[in-house]
Every structure is written in structure tokens, then in C-alpha cells.
MARBADREN-222787 format. One line per 8 residues: number of its first residue (from 0); their letters; for each residue x, y, z of C-alpha. Coordinates in pm, 1 decimal. Layout:
BEGIN
NUM) a) X Y Z ~ ...
//
This chain:
BEGIN
0) mpqdtttr) 0.0 0.0 0.0 ~ 148.8 339.9 -93.5 ~ 253.4 557.3 197.5 ~ 131.5 912.2 243.1 ~ 439.2 1132.9 190.4 ~ 293.9 1405.3 412.2 ~ 348.4 1190.1 722.5 ~ 712.5 1102.0 652.2
8) saliafda) 1012.1 1300.1 769.6 ~ 1263.1 1449.7 531.2 ~ 1579.3 1247.1 473.1 ~ 1778.6 1571.2 485.9 ~ 1723.7 1943.5 440.7 ~ 1773.3 2038.4 75.8 ~ 2012.5 2321.3 168.5 ~ 2228.4 2079.8 370.5
16) iedgglae) 2359.0 1941.8 39.1 ~ 2579.1 2189.0 -145.4 ~ 2514.3 2222.0 -517.5 ~ 2717.6 1948.5 -687.1 ~ 2771.7 1781.4 -350.3 ~ 2709.9 1435.5 -214.2 ~ 2550.9 1329.0 113.0 ~ 2489.1 996.2 284.5
24) vegtvdgd) 2158.5 946.4 464.5 ~ 1966.8 659.3 616.0 ~ 1623.7 586.5 471.1 ~ 1367.2 310.8 496.1 ~ 1313.5 148.1 156.7 ~ 1071.9 -144.5 127.3 ~ 1074.5 -176.2 506.2 ~ 1454.6 -197.0 538.9
32) aeslilhr) 1691.7 69.2 673.8 ~ 1933.2 153.0 393.5 ~ 2232.6 379.7 341.6 ~ 2160.8 613.7 49.8 ~ 2379.8 848.5 -152.9 ~ 2222.5 1181.1 -248.6 ~ 2364.4 1405.7 -520.6 ~ 2241.6 1762.0 -562.1
40) dgervraw) 2247.3 1906.6 -913.2 ~ 2100.3 2256.6 -900.7 ~ 1741.5 2220.4 -782.9 ~ 1738.1 1844.4 -842.7 ~ 1849.7 1560.0 -615.0 ~ 1931.9 1209.1 -734.7 ~ 1960.5 912.2 -499.9 ~ 2112.2 564.8 -510.1
48) fnvcphag) 2171.6 283.0 -266.9 ~ 2518.8 321.5 -116.1 ~ 2626.8 -11.4 -265.1 ~ 2878.4 -72.2 -542.0 ~ 2744.8 -323.7 -799.0 ~ 3092.5 -479.3 -826.6 ~ 3130.6 -634.7 -481.6 ~ 2831.3 -510.0 -282.5
56) rrldwapg) 3039.4 -282.3 -59.1 ~ 2960.2 73.2 42.1 ~ 3104.9 339.9 -185.7 ~ 3209.9 582.1 89.9 ~ 3556.1 549.2 247.1 ~ 3414.9 662.9 583.6 ~ 3049.9 730.1 669.8 ~ 2935.1 1012.2 441.6
64) kflrsngl) 3283.4 1068.0 291.8 ~ 3304.3 1000.9 -80.8 ~ 3592.3 1002.1 -327.2 ~ 3553.0 1206.6 -644.8 ~ 3773.6 1231.7 -947.9 ~ 3709.3 1429.9 -1267.3 ~ 3343.1 1478.5 -1171.5 ~ 3287.7 1106.5 -1106.4
72) lvcaahga) 3195.5 925.0 -785.5 ~ 3467.6 667.7 -712.0 ~ 3414.4 351.3 -507.3 ~ 3664.4 353.9 -220.6 ~ 3703.9 -26.6 -225.6 ~ 3797.3 -108.0 -586.5 ~ 3800.7 221.2 -776.5 ~ 3489.1 180.5 -990.2
80) sfelagge) 3388.4 525.1 -1123.8 ~ 3026.8 635.6 -1163.8 ~ 2885.3 932.4 -1352.7 ~ 2644.9 1137.7 -1143.6 ~ 2373.8 1202.6 -1401.8 ~ 2247.6 844.2 -1391.6 ~ 2482.4 638.8 -1178.2 ~ 2640.4 440.8 -1463.1
88) cvagpcrg) 2981.5 283.3 -1401.6 ~ 3212.6 425.1 -1668.5 ~ 3543.8 279.9 -1546.2 ~ 3660.6 -1.2 -1322.9 ~ 3549.8 -354.0 -1244.3 ~ 3174.9 -301.0 -1297.4 ~ 3192.1 -94.0 -1618.6 ~ 2851.3 -82.9 -1788.4
96) eslravav) 2657.1 -157.6 -1469.7 ~ 2479.8 112.3 -1268.3 ~ 2409.8 212.6 -914.3 ~ 2058.3 119.4 -804.1 ~ 1844.5 433.4 -809.2 ~ 1603.2 536.0 -535.7 ~ 1320.5 777.4 -617.4 ~ 1330.5 1097.9 -413.7
104) evrdggvy) 1155.1 1431.4 -435.0 ~ 1240.6 1782.0 -320.3 ~ 960.6 1969.9 -147.1 ~ 904.1 2200.7 146.8 ~ 1278.9 2256.3 183.5 ~ 1357.8 1886.6 229.4 ~ 1447.9 1574.3 36.6 ~ 1194.8 1293.0 77.5
112) lanp) 1161.4 937.4 -47.3 ~ 905.7 941.8 -328.7 ~ 602.5 716.2 -313.4 ~ 690.1 356.8 -402.4
//
């Protein structure tokens, strides 16, 4: 049954993510607590599970600390590099695969999980 988004709390305040920046938050997806990566691009926020498709490890090198190189998100474990427009791996051991997207929406000054 779809949840009413008006009763859920924001994952993070929109302004807490600098434009072009990344943030790690915890969110409940399909009933499970999950680590999520958020990327702000202007007025838009994209989200993915904080899991590299190569080996299933978190992408951050420390909680909420991400490596970036040439505008790409880089997995701290094995160096896979992901573009931030869609989460596709463009270099490294999982080239051609993608991060698993999570639907989010920006409203009322916050970033929320979108209705499933």
C-alpha cells in the first residue's frame, strides 16, 4: 500500500547538500533501513543505494565521505567510477553496470523518499 508522503520526515534538508555535492543518509526502503547516496544538481536531487554493484560494498571510504575524481563518484574499495547524471559505471570492475536508483523528491525545503 502506498505511503502518504505528508506523514514522513525528510531524509535531509535540501540546503544541507551543497550544489554538486554528495551526502549519505539513512532511509527506509521497502521496510529496510538503507544507506543512500544523495547528489544535488542545481534544484534536483538524485539518490542511489550506497552499494557498489561490483562487490556489494559501500562506496564511501568513511560514513558520508566520498571520493571524487574528474566529476565522477569513485568507489573507495575497488576504484569503480560512476557518472552522477544516472549512476552508470564508466570505469573499473563493474563498467557498464549502474548504481541502483532510489526515487526521491524535493519539497518544502527537504528531500523525501518518493512514493513507491
